[in-house]
DOLOLO-377568 format. One line per 8 residues: number of its first residue (from 1); their letters; for each residue y, x, z of N, C-alpha, C, O. Coordinates in steps of 0.05 Angstrom, whole numbers, plus 32768, in hexadecimal, padded with zeros to 4 digits. Each point is the difference from the previous one (the first is absolute). Last residue first. Layout:
// residues N
NUM = a = Y X Z Y X Z Y X Z Y X Z; ...;
END
This chain:
// residues 230
230 = leslrgra = 8987 8A15 899E 7FFE 7FF4 801B 7FE9 800C 8010 7FFB 7FF9 8017; 8042 8035 7F97 7FE6 7FF5 8008 8001 7FF4 801C 800C 800C 8012; 8047 7FFC 7FA2 7FF3 800E 8016 7FE6 7FF2 8007 7FFD 7FE8 7FFC; 805C 8020 7FB6 7FE6 7FF5 8007 7FF4 8011 8017 8001 8018 8000; 806A 7FD9 7FED 7FEA 8011 7FFA 7FE6 7FF4 800A 7FFF 7FF4 8015; 805A 7FE5 7FF8 7FFD 8004 7FE3 7FE9 8013 7FF8 7FFB 8004 7FE8; 8017 7FE0 8074 8019 800D 7FF5 7FFC 8009 7FE3 8008 8015 7FF9; 7FA2 7FCC 8022 8012 8004 8017 8018 8010 7FF5 7FFC 8017 7FF7;
222 = feyvnehk = 7FA7 7FAB 7FE3 8019 8010 7FFB 8011 8001 801A 8004 7FED 800E; 7F8C 800C 7FEC 8019 7FF0 8000 8017 8013 7FFA 7FFF 8018 8002; 7F8A 7FE2 7FFB 801A 800D 7FFE 8016 7FEC 8002 7FFD 7FE9 7FFB; 7F90 802C 8019 8015 7FEC 7FFD 801B 800F 8001 8004 8012 8010; 7F97 8014 7FCC 8014 7FFF 8016 8013 7FE8 7FFB 8000 7FF5 7FEA; 7F9A 8039 7FF0 8014 7FEA 8002 8011 8004 8018 7FF7 8005 8016; 7FB7 8024 7FA4 8012 800A 8015 8017 7FEC 8000 800E 7FFD 7FEC; 7F8A 8019 7FE0 8015 7FED 8009 8010 800E 8016 7FF6 800F 8010;
214 = ygfssgar = 7FBB 8005 7F99 8010 800A 8017 8015 7FEB 8006 800C 7FF4 7FEF; 7F8C 8019 7FD9 801B 7FF7 8001 800D 8009 801A 7FF3 8008 8013; 7FB2 8016 7FA8 800D 7FFC 801A 801D 7FF7 7FFD 800E 8007 7FED; 7FB1 8018 7FCF 7FF2 7FEB 800D 800E 7FF7 801A 7FF6 7FEF 800E; 8030 803E 7F8F 7FF8 8005 801C 7FF2 7FE7 800C 8005 7FEA 7FF7; 8023 801C 7FB0 7FE7 800D 8001 7FF6 8006 801C 7FE9 8009 8004; 807E 7FEB 7FF2 7FED 7FF7 7FEC 7FE6 8010 8001 8001 8019 8002; 8039 7FDB 8056 8002 8010 7FE8 7FEA 7FF6 7FEC 7FEA 7FFA 8009;
206 = hihpeftf = 804B 7FCB 8047 7FE9 8011 7FFA 8005 800F 7FE6 8012 7FF9 7FF1; 8022 7FC3 8064 7FFE 8010 7FE8 7FE5 800D 7FFC 7FF1 8004 8013; 8057 7FB5 8023 7FE3 8004 8000 7FFA 800D 7FE6 8001 7FF3 7FEB; 805F 8000 8052 7FF2 8006 7FE7 7FE2 8004 8005 7FF8 8010 8011; 8059 7FC6 8026 7FE3 8004 8004 7FF1 8006 7FE6 7FEE 7FF1 7FF9; 8074 7FF6 8041 7FF9 8010 7FE8 7FE3 8008 8005 7FFA 800F 8013; 8049 7F9D 8018 7FEB 8014 8001 8000 8010 7FE5 8008 7FF6 7FEC; 804E 7FD7 804A 7FEB 7FFD 7FEC 7FEC 8017 8003 8006 8015 800B;
198 = sevsdlra = 8057 7FB1 8027 7FEE 8017 7FFE 7FEB 7FFA 7FEA 7FFB 7FE9 7FF9; 8051 7FDE 8014 8004 8012 8017 7FEF 8019 7FFE 8009 8015 8008; 801D 7FB5 7FA0 7FEC 7FFD 8015 8005 8014 8017 800D 8014 7FFB; 8028 7FEB 7FB7 7FFF 7FE3 8006 7FEB 7FF9 8015 7FFF 7FEA 8009; 8015 806F 7FCF 800E 7FF9 8018 8002 7FE2 8005 800E 7FF7 8013; 7FC9 802C 7F9E 7FF1 800A 8017 800D 7FF8 801A 7FF3 7FFB 8014; 801B 7FC6 7F96 8008 801A 800A 7FF0 8009 8018 7FF7 7FEF 800F; 7FE3 7FCE 7FA2 800F 8000 801A 8007 801D 8007 7FF1 8012 7FFB;
190 = rngrelyi = 7FDA 7FCF 7FB8 801B 800B 7FFC 8011 7FFD 801A 8019 8004 7FFF; 7F7D 7FFE 7FD8 800E 7FF9 8019 801C 800D 7FFF 8003 8018 8005; 7FBC 7FF6 7FB5 8009 7FE4 8000 800F 7FF8 8019 800C 7FEA 8001; 7FAD 8066 8003 800F 7FF8 7FE8 8008 7FE3 8003 7FF0 7FEF 8009; 7FFF 8040 8054 7FF2 7FFD 7FE7 8013 7FF8 7FE9 8017 7FF9 8005; 7FDF 800A 8067 800A 8016 7FF2 7FF1 8001 7FE5 7FEC 800E 7FFE; 8022 7F95 803C 7FF0 8018 7FFA 800F 8015 7FF1 8013 7FFA 7FF1; 7FF8 7FAF 805E 8005 8007 7FE4 7FF6 801C 7FFB 7FFE 8010 8013;
182 = rgegnrpi = 7FF0 7F9B 803A 7FFF 801B 7FF7 8008 8003 7FE3 7FF9 7FEF 7FF0; 8004 7FC1 8052 8012 8007 7FEB 8001 801D 7FF9 8015 800B 7FFA; 7FCD 7FD6 8068 7FFE 7FF2 7FE7 8013 800C 7FEC 8014 800B 8007; 7FE3 800E 8058 7FE5 8001 7FF5 7FFD 7FF2 7FE5 7FE9 7FFD 7FF6; 806A 8011 803E 7FEF 7FEA 800A 7FE4 7FFF 7FF5 7FF2 7FEC 8002; 804F 8059 7FE6 8004 7FFC 801D 7FED 7FEB 800B 7FF6 8003 8017; 7FF1 803C 7F93 8010 7FE9 8007 8001 7FFC 801E 7FED 8006 800F; 8004 804E 7FAE 7FF5 7FF7 8019 8011 7FE9 800A 8016 8004 800B;
174 = shglngrf = 7FD5 8024 7F8B 8012 7FFC 8017 7FF1 7FF8 8019 7FE9 7FF7 7FFE; 7FE5 8045 7FB8 800B 7FE5 8003 8014 8000 8017 8001 8012 8011; 7FC0 8033 7FA3 8009 7FF9 801B 800C 7FE5 8000 7FFE 7FF1 7FEC; 7FE1 8038 7FC4 8000 8018 8011 8009 7FFA 801D 8003 8013 800F; 7FC9 7FB4 7F96 8018 8006 800F 7FFD 8018 8012 7FEA 800B 8002; 7FD5 7FC7 7FC0 8012 8013 7FF4 8019 8006 8010 8012 800E 7FF6; 7F9D 7FBB 801D 8017 7FF1 7FF6 8014 8013 7FF2 8014 7FF7 7FF5; 7F9E 802B 8033 7FF5 7FEB 7FEF 8017 7FEF 7FF5 7FFC 7FF2 7FEC;
166 = dlnaygld = 800A 8079 802C 8004 7FE6 800D 7FF9 7FE9 7FED 8007 8000 7FE9; 7FF8 8064 800A 7FE8 7FF0 8001 8004 7FE4 8009 7FEE 7FEF 7FFF; 804A 8066 7FCC 8003 7FEC 8015 7FE8 7FED 7FFF 7FFA 7FF4 7FEB; 8005 8077 7FF5 8005 7FE4 7FF7 8002 7FEE 8018 7FF4 8005 8015; 801C 806E 7FD4 7FF1 7FEA 800C 8007 7FE5 7FF4 8013 7FFE 7FF0; 8015 805E 8004 7FE6 7FFF 7FF4 7FEE 7FEA 800B 7FE8 8001 7FFE; 8078 8017 8011 7FEE 800F 8011 7FE3 7FFF 7FF6 7FEE 800D 800B; 8056 7FC1 7FCA 8008 801C 7FFE 7FED 8012 8010 7FFC 8017 7FF9;
158 = rirdnmia = 7FFB 7F8B 800E 7FF5 800A 7FE7 8007 801E 7FFC 7FEF 800F 7FF7; 8037 7FC6 8053 7FE2 8000 8003 7FF4 800C 7FE7 7FEE 8011 8002; 806D 7FDF 7FFB 7FFA 8018 8011 7FE2 8002 8004 7FF5 8016 8001; 802B 7F9E 7FD1 8003 8018 7FF0 7FF9 8019 8010 7FF3 8012 7FF6; 8010 7F9E 8039 7FE8 8001 7FEE 8001 8018 7FED 7FEC 800C 7FFA; 805F 7FE5 803C 7FEA 800B 8010 7FE5 7FFF 7FF0 7FEF 8012 8004; 8061 7FCA 7FD5 8004 801C 8005 7FE7 800C 800E 7FF6 8015 7FF8; 800C 7F8E 7FF9 7FFD 800F 7FE7 8002 801E 8004 7FF1 8010 7FF5;
150 = aleeftqw = 801E 7FB7 8055 7FE4 8000 7FF8 7FFC 8010 7FE7 7FED 800F 7FFD; 806B 7FE2 8020 7FF2 8014 8010 7FE3 8002 7FF9 7FF4 8015 8000; 803F 7FA9 7FD5 8009 801B 7FF8 7FF1 8015 8010 7FF7 8014 7FF5; 7FFA 7F91 8021 7FF5 8007 7FE6 8007 801C 7FF8 7FEF 800F 7FF6; 8037 7FCD 8058 7FE3 8006 8004 7FF3 8009 7FE6 7FF0 8012 7FFF; 8078 7FFF 8005 7FEE 7FE9 8002 7FE4 8009 8006 7FF8 8017 7FFB; 8067 801C 8022 7FEA 7FFE 7FEC 7FF1 7FE6 8004 8000 7FF5 8016; 8048 802A 8024 8007 7FEF 7FE9 7FEB 7FFF 7FEB 8002 7FF0 7FED;
142 = pratdllq = 7FF5 8048 8064 8002 7FE3 8007 8005 7FEE 7FE8 7FF6 7FE9 7FFF; 7FD4 8072 7FF4 801B 7FFA 8008 8003 7FE2 8004 7FF2 7FF1 7FF2; 7FBD 8065 7FFF 8007 7FE4 8005 801D 7FFE 8009 8009 800F 8011; 7FCA 8048 7FDE 8007 7FF0 7FE8 800C 7FE5 8007 8014 7FF7 7FF3; 7FC9 804E 804B 8015 800C 7FF0 800B 7FEE 7FEB 8017 8004 7FF7; 7FA0 7FE1 803F 8017 8003 8011 8017 800D 7FF1 8017 7FF9 8006; 7F97 7FFE 7FCC 800C 7FE6 8006 8019 8003 8011 8015 7FF4 7FFA; 7FB7 8058 7FF7 8010 7FF9 7FE8 800D 7FE4 8004 8017 7FFC 7FF7;
134 = ahlvyeas = 7FAC 8021 804A 8018 8011 8001 8013 7FF9 7FE9 8018 8000 8004; 7F95 7FD6 7FFD 8011 7FF5 8015 8019 8011 8004 8016 7FF5 8005; 7FAA 8029 7FBC 800C 7FE7 7FF7 8012 7FF4 8016 8016 7FF5 7FF9; 7FB8 8058 801C 8015 8007 7FEC 800E 7FE6 7FF8 8019 7FFF 7FFE; 7F9C 7FF9 8038 8017 800A 800F 8017 8006 7FEE 8017 7FFC 8007; 7F99 7FEB 7FD0 800B 7FE9 800E 8019 8009 8010 8014 7FF3 8001; 7FB8 804E 7FD3 8010 7FF1 7FED 800E 7FE8 800E 8016 7FFA 7FFA; 7FAB 803A 8037 801A 800D 7FFD 8012 7FF2 7FED 8019 7FFE 8004;
126 = vgdrwetc = 7F8F 7FE3 8005 800F 7FFA 8019 801C 800D 7FFE 8014 7FF4 8007; 7FB1 8020 7FB2 8007 7FE3 8001 8011 7FF8 8018 8013 7FF2 7FFD; 7FCB 8068 7FFB 8015 7FFA 7FEC 8009 7FE3 8001 8017 7FFA 7FFE; 7FA0 8021 8038 8019 800C 800A 8017 7FFA 7FED 8016 7FF9 8009; 7F93 7FEC 7FDE 800B 7FF0 8015 801B 800A 800A 8012 7FF1 8005; 7FC1 8042 7FB9 8007 7FE5 7FF5 800C 7FEE 8016 8015 7FF3 7FFB; 7FC9 8064 801D 8019 8001 7FF1 8009 7FE5 7FF6 8018 7FF9 8001; 7FB0 801F 8057 7FFA 7FF4 7FE5 801B 7FFE 7FF1 8012 7FF2 8007;
118 = ssdraddl = 7FEB 802B 8053 7FF6 8015 7FEF 7FF8 7FF6 7FE4 7FFB 8010 7FEE; 8053 7FC6 8058 7FE4 7FFE 7FF6 7FF9 8018 7FEE 8010 800A 7FF1; 8045 7FDC 803E 7FF2 8019 8006 7FE3 8000 7FF6 7FF1 8012 8005; 804C 7FA3 7FF8 8009 8014 7FED 7FF3 801B 8004 8003 8012 7FF0; 7FF1 7FA3 804B 7FEF 7FFF 7FE9 8008 8014 7FEA 7FF0 8006 7FEE; 801C 7FFF 807E 8011 7FFC 7FE8 7FEF 8002 7FE8 7FF4 8015 7FFA; 7FE1 7FEE 8058 801A 7FF7 800A 8012 7FF9 7FE9 8010 7FEC 8002; 7F85 800C 7FF1 8016 8013 7FFF 801A 7FF4 800C 8006 7FE9 7FFC;
110 = aigdevvl = 7F90 8001 801B 8018 7FF5 7FF3 8017 8013 8001 8008 8008 8016; 7F8C 8010 7FEC 8019 8000 800F 8016 7FF4 7FF0 8005 8008 7FE9; 7FA0 800C 7FF7 7FFD 7FEE 8016 8019 7FFC 8011 7FFF 7FF1 8014; 7FFD 8045 7F9C 7FEC 800B 8013 7FFF 7FEF 8019 7FFC 800B 8016; 8052 7FD3 7FBB 7FF2 8017 7FF5 7FEE 800C 8016 8008 8005 8017; 803A 7F9E 7FCC 7FED 800B 8013 7FF2 8018 7FF2 7FF5 7FFD 7FEA; 806D 7FC8 8007 7FEA 8010 7FF6 7FEF 800B 8017 800B 8009 8014; 8044 7FA3 7FCF 7FF4 8012 8013 7FE9 800F 7FF4 7FF3 7FF5 7FEE;
102 = trafdgwv = 806C 7FCD 7FF6 7FE6 800B 7FF7 7FF7 8014 8015 800F 8012 8008; 8036 7F97 8009 7FFB 801C 7FFD 7FE5 8005 7FF3 7FEE 7FF0 8002; 8064 7FBD 801B 7FE7 8009 7FF4 7FFF 801E 7FFD 8014 800D 7FFD; 8025 7F95 802F 7FFD 801D 8001 7FE5 8007 7FF4 7FEB 7FF4 8008; 805C 7FBA 8020 7FF1 8005 7FE7 7FFF 801E 7FFC 8014 800E 7FFD; 800B 7F9A 804D 7FFE 801C 7FFA 7FF0 8003 7FE7 7FF0 7FEF 7FF9; 804D 7FB8 8031 7FEA 800F 7FF3 8003 801E 8002 8015 800B 8003; 8007 7F93 8034 800B 801A 7FF6 7FE8 8011 7FF6 7FEC 8002 800D;
94 = vdcqpsld = 800C 7FA6 801F 8007 7FFF 7FE4 800E 8019 7FF5 800C 7FFF 7FEA; 7FCC 7FFF 806E 8017 7FEE 7FFF 800C 7FFF 7FE4 8019 8001 7FFD; 7FA6 8047 7FFD 8006 7FF5 801B 8019 7FEF 7FFE 8015 8009 7FF7; 7F9B 8032 7FC7 8016 7FED 8004 8003 7FF9 801D 7FEC 7FFF 800F; 7FE1 804F 7FA4 8004 7FF3 801B 8017 7FED 8000 8013 8003 7FF0; 7FB2 8032 7FC7 8013 7FEA 7FFF 8003 7FF2 801B 7FFB 7FE8 8003; 7FDC 8078 7FC1 8002 7FF1 8018 8016 7FEB 7FFF 8016 8006 7FF5; 7FA3 803E 7FCF 8019 7FF1 7FFC 8002 7FEC 8017 7FF0 7FEE 8002;
86 = ltlienhg = 7FD3 8070 7FDD 8004 7FEB 8014 801C 7FF4 7FFC 8014 800F 7FFF; 7F9D 8034 7FCA 801B 7FF4 8001 8000 7FEA 8014 7FEE 7FEF 8000; 7FD2 8070 7FEE 8004 7FE4 8007 801D 7FF8 7FFC 8012 8011 8002; 7F9B 8041 7FE9 801C 7FF8 7FFD 8002 7FE2 8005 7FEF 7FF1 7FF6; 7FC4 8063 8027 8009 7FE5 7FF7 801E 7FFF 7FFC 800F 800F 800C; 7F93 802A 8018 8018 8006 7FF0 8008 7FE7 7FF1 7FF3 7FF6 7FEE; 7FC4 8006 804D 800E 8017 800D 8019 8008 7FF0 8011 800E 800B; 7FCE 7F8C 7FEF 7FF1 8019 8001 8011 8016 800D 8014 7FFA 800D;
78 = lrydptqy = 7FEE 7F94 7FFC 800C 801A 7FFC 7FEC 8016 8000 7FEE 8001 8011; 8001 7F98 7FCF 7FFE 8010 8018 800A 801C 7FFB 7FF9 800C 7FEC; 800E 7F87 7FEB 8001 801D 7FFB 7FFF 800E 801A 800D 7FF8 8014; 8004 7FA6 7FBC 7FE9 8009 800F 7FFC 801D 7FFB 7FF3 8008 7FEC; 806F 7FC3 800E 7FE8 800A 7FF2 7FEA 8009 8013 8005 800A 8016; 8043 7FA7 7FFD 7FFC 801D 8006 7FE7 800A 7FF2 7FEA 7FF5 8004; 8050 7FBD 7FD2 7FEA 8002 8013 7FFC 801E 8005 7FFF 8010 7FEE; 8052 7FAD 7FDF 7FF5 8018 800C 7FE9 7FFB 8013 8000 7FEE 8010;
70 = ergsisrt = 803B 7FD5 7FB9 7FE6 8007 7FF6 7FF2 8016 800F 7FE9 8007 7FFB; 8070 7FD9 8018 7FF1 7FE7 7FFE 7FE3 8006 7FF8 7FEE 7FF0 8007; 8054 8054 7FFB 7FF3 7FFB 801A 7FF0 7FE6 8000 7FED 7FFD 8010; 8022 8038 7F94 800F 7FF0 8012 7FF0 7FFD 801A 7FE8 8002 8001; 800B 8056 7FC3 7FFA 7FE4 7FFE 8012 7FF1 8015 800A 800C 8012; 7FD7 8059 7FC0 8019 7FF2 8008 7FFB 7FE3 7FFC 7FFE 7FF6 7FEA; 7FC8 8070 8019 8001 7FE3 7FFE 801A 7FF5 800A 800B 8009 8014; 7FD5 8055 7FEC 800F 7FF8 7FE8 8003 7FE1 7FFF 800F 7FF7 7FEE;
62 = tsegafvf = 7FBE 8035 8056 801C 8005 8005 8011 7FF9 7FE7 8019 7FFE 8003; 7F85 8002 8003 800E 7FE6 8003 801D 8003 8006 800F 7FED 8001; 7FB3 805D 7FF7 800A 7FF6 7FE6 800D 7FE5 8003 800F 7FF8 7FEE; 7FED 8037 806C 7FF3 800A 7FE9 800C 7FF4 7FE6 8018 7FFE 7FFE; 8000 7FC6 8052 7FF7 801C 8001 7FF2 8008 7FE6 7FF6 7FEF 7FF2; 8050 7FC1 8046 7FEF 8007 7FE9 7FF8 801E 8003 800E 800F 800D; 8025 7F98 802D 7FF2 801A 8001 7FEF 8004 7FE7 7FF0 7FEF 7FFA; 8064 7FD2 8038 7FF1 8003 7FE7 7FF4 801C 8000 800F 8014 8002;
54 = agigwywf = 8016 7FB0 8053 7FFB 801B 7FF4 7FEF 7FFD 7FE7 7FE8 7FF8 8002; 8038 7FBB 802F 8011 8015 800C 7FFD 801B 7FF2 8013 800F 7FFF; 7FE3 7F84 7FE3 7FF2 801A 8000 8012 8016 800B 8016 8004 7FF5; 7FFE 7F9C 7FF8 7FF2 8004 8019 7FF0 801A 8002 7FF0 8004 8012; 804C 7FE3 7FA5 7FE7 7FF2 7FFF 7FEF 8004 8018 7FE7 7FFE 7FFF; 8069 8034 800A 7FF6 7FFF 7FE4 7FE5 7FF4 8000 7FEB 800E 8003; 8048 8001 804F 800F 7FEE 7FEF 7FF4 7FFD 7FE4 8005 7FEC 7FF3; 7FD6 8021 8075 8002 8011 7FE9 800A 7FEE 7FE9 7FF5 7FEC 7FF9;
46 = sdaglrrm = 8014 8014 807B 7FF3 7FF5 7FE9 8003 8014 7FE9 800C 8015 8003; 8017 7FFD 8052 7FF3 7FE7 8008 7FF1 7FF3 7FE9 7FF2 7FEC 8004; 802D 807E 801F 7FFF 7FED 7FEA 7FF3 7FE6 800A 7FEC 8001 800F; 801E 8050 8028 8015 7FEC 8001 8000 7FEC 7FE8 8010 7FEE 8001; 7FB1 805D 801D 801B 800B 8000 8016 7FEC 7FFE 8018 8006 8004; 7F8C 7FE2 7FF9 8004 800C 801A 801C 800B 8002 800C 8000 8015; 7FD8 7FDE 7F98 8004 7FEB 8014 8006 800B 801B 8011 7FF5 800F; 7FDA 8048 7FAD 801A 7FF4 7FFC 8006 7FE9 8013 8016 7FFD 800A;
38 = tsecferi = 7F95 802B 7FF9 8014 8012 800A 801C 7FF5 7FFC 8011 8001 8012; 7FA5 7FD1 7FCB 8001 7FFD 801D 8015 8012 800C 800C 7FF9 8014; 7FE6 800F 7F8F 800C 7FE6 8007 8002 7FFC 801E 8014 7FF6 800A; 7FBF 8057 7FD7 801C 8001 7FF9 800E 7FE6 8008 8016 8001 800C; 7F8C 8005 7FFE 800E 8012 8013 801E 8000 7FFB 8010 7FFE 8013; 7FBB 7FD1 7FB1 8000 7FF3 801B 800F 8012 8014 800F 7FF6 8010; 7FE2 802D 7F99 8014 7FEA 8000 8002 7FF3 801B 8016 7FFC 8009; 7FA8 8045 7FED 801A 800C 7FFF 8016 7FEB 8000 8014 8002 800E;
30 = ealtqgpe = 7F93 7FE1 7FEC 8006 800B 801B 801B 800D 8001 800E 7FFD 8014; 7FD5 7FE5 7F98 8005 7FE9 8012 8006 8009 801C 8011 7FF5 800E; 7FD5 804B 7FB2 801B 7FF8 7FFD 8007 7FE7 8010 8017 7FFD 8009; 7F9D 8045 801B 8004 7FEE 7FEA 801E 7FF9 7FFD 800F 8003 8013; 7FC2 8059 8018 800E 7FE7 8005 8000 7FF0 7FE6 8002 800A 7FEA; 7FD9 804F 8019 7FEE 7FEA 8009 800E 7FE6 8005 7FF3 7FEC 8001; 8042 8073 8008 7FEB 7FF8 7FED 7FEE 7FEB 800D 7FFB 8000 8018; 8069 8001 8009 7FEA 8013 8001 7FEA 7FF6 7FED 7FFE 7FE8 7FFB;
22 = lhartaem = 806F 8001 8031 7FED 8001 7FEA 7FEA 8015 8004 8005 8016 800B; 804B 7FD7 802E 7FE7 7FF3 8007 7FEA 8003 7FEA 7FE9 7FFB 8005; 8073 8023 7FF3 7FF3 8011 8014 7FE4 7FF5 8007 7FEF 800F 800A; 8047 7FBF 7FBB 7FFA 8019 7FF4 7FF0 8012 8013 7FEB 800B 7FF9; 8037 7FA4 8028 7FE9 7FFC 7FEE 7FF8 801A 7FF3 7FE8 8005 7FFE; 8065 7FFC 8037 7FE9 7FFB 8011 7FE7 7FFD 7FEF 7FEA 800A 8007; 8068 7FFD 7FCB 7FF8 8019 800C 7FE7 7FFD 8012 7FEF 8011 7FFF; 8036 7FA1 7FDC 7FF5 8011 7FEB 7FF7 801A 800B 7FEA 800A 7FF9;
14 = arraisqm = 8042 7FBB 8040 7FE5 7FF7 7FFA 7FF3 8011 7FEA 7FE8 8006 8001; 8071 800B 8015 7FEF 8008 8017 7FE3 7FF7 7FFB 7FED 800E 8007; 8055 7FD8 7FBA 7FFC 801D 8000 7FEC 8009 8015 7FEF 8010 7FFC; 802A 7F94 8002 7FEF 8008 7FE9 7FFB 801E 7FFF 7FE9 8008 7FFC; 8052 7FD7 8045 7FE5 7FF6 8006 7FED 8009 7FE9 7FEA 8009 8005; 8071 8008 7FEF 7FF5 8011 8014 7FE3 7FF9 8007 7FEF 8011 8003; 8042 7FB7 7FC5 7FF8 8018 7FF1 7FF4 8014 8013 7FEE 800F 7FF9; 8035 7FA3 802D 7FE7 7FFA 7FF1 7FF7 8018 7FF0 7FE8 8005 7FFD;
6 = diqsvm = 806A 8001 8032 7FEA 7FFE 8013 7FE5 7FFC 7FF1 7FEC 800C 8006; 8063 7FF2 7FC8 7FFA 801B 8008 7FE8 8000 8014 7FEF 8012 7FFE; 8034 7F9C 7FE8 7FF0 800B 7FEB 7FF9 801E 8006 7FEA 8009 7FF9; 8028 7FB9 805C 800F 8008 7FE7 7FEC 800A 7FEB 7FE9 8005 8006; 8019 7FB7 805B 7FF3 8015 7FEF 8010 8004 7FE7 800B 7FEE 7FF4; 801D 7FF2 806D 7FF7 7FF6 7FE6 7FF5 8016 7FEF 800C 8015 7FFE;
END
């Protein structure tokens, strides 16, 4: 039986394969097709978020936050120096994966680690995402509510000099067992974190005045009272 860990592994492997495949001249539609076909080859049988396996944005469109109901892959062709966000939603036997990263291409080569970018703005934005995920692990406790954790992490985003771009204002959601009944890391949700088996943390951020956005998403669960990444 497939597990959520299996689905996260599919997403990670597809993300790495897509990163290695990037090159100037590719369209975002071609990148999406490669990534989705890779997830299917690795074991996904469908894509849970409106049938879209890979949300792909590049350049200034990395600041866009829209529902999958409205998403159309932007008509965009990669140059030699680019920033991209990829958000993956593989599914198999109603088990979900959910995984997002910001990727950087420099001089026609996709960097192994976007934090190594020679562009200070991009390097700082990607690094801020890693800081936020590290702070989440230090901060989250089973008895906290989704609302409490959202308030804390939105404060951390502001402390780093960034803003939350999500069109609903949330920072993640639960991963339901049967694909229904997601609840969100947002104001007004007073459910305890340990009332769900796992949840995502996916801050979509940008700095005021910047043309670029950053995404980094993992799925987390509590193990012996401490949060851990799946």
